[in-house]
N, C-alpha and C positions, 0 to 999 in steps of 0.2 A: 444942187442935187446932192452934194455932200453933206450939208447940214440935215437934210430929210434922213439919210441913211444913218447919221449919228442919233438922230432922235429915236428911230426904230431900233437901233442898237441898244440905246438907254432903257427904252421900254421893255425890250427883251430881257435884258440883264434884270430889270427891277421885277419883272414876272419869275424869272428863274429864282431869284432869291427869295420872293414870296412863296413859292411852292416848297422851297427847302424849310423855310420857317413853319409852315404848314405841316410838312411831314414831321418835323421835330415835335411840334405841338401834339400831333396825333399819337405818337410815340409816348409821349410823357403823359398825355391822358389815359392811353391803355395801361401804363405801368401803374399809375394811381389807382385805376380802377380795380384792377388785379389785386392790388395790395388791399384796397377796401373789402372786396370780396373774400379775401384769404382771412382777414381778421374777422369778419362777420362770421364766416364758417367756424373758425376755432373758438369764438364766443358760444356757438350753439352746442358744444359738447357732442358733436357728433362722434359715432365710433368709426373706426377703421374698418375696412373690409376684412383684414385678418381677424380683430377682435370679434367681429360679427360672426365669422366662420367658425371661431372657436367656440362660441357660445352656443352656436346651432349644433356643432358636434356633441358637445356636453349635453344637451336637450335630447338630442337622438339616442344618446347612449342611456339617458336616464328613461327615456320611454321604452327602450328595449328591456332595461332591467325590471322595469314595472310590470311589463307584459310577461316576463318570466316570472316574476313572484306570484303574479296573479295567476298564471297557469299552476304553479306550485301549490299555492293555497287551495284551488279548486279541486287539484289532485288529492290533497290531504282531507279536505272535506268529503270527498267522494268514497273514501275507504271507509 
């Protein structure tokens, strides 16, 4: 009876160790995947949100200035 318990203890220890190794492999795979995605995104020259917002604000200001100039030209031509 004692031998049977020892076998189950050994199997239990083996399974516990295998789960630890599997969890370590999962974490390592996630880290590698995140690193690969970060490199891919960096190579694509995507703009940051701050850069996008700055250019958008500049475009909005240019549109407003164009509308003001258009109104001024129409007023001058109307005289």
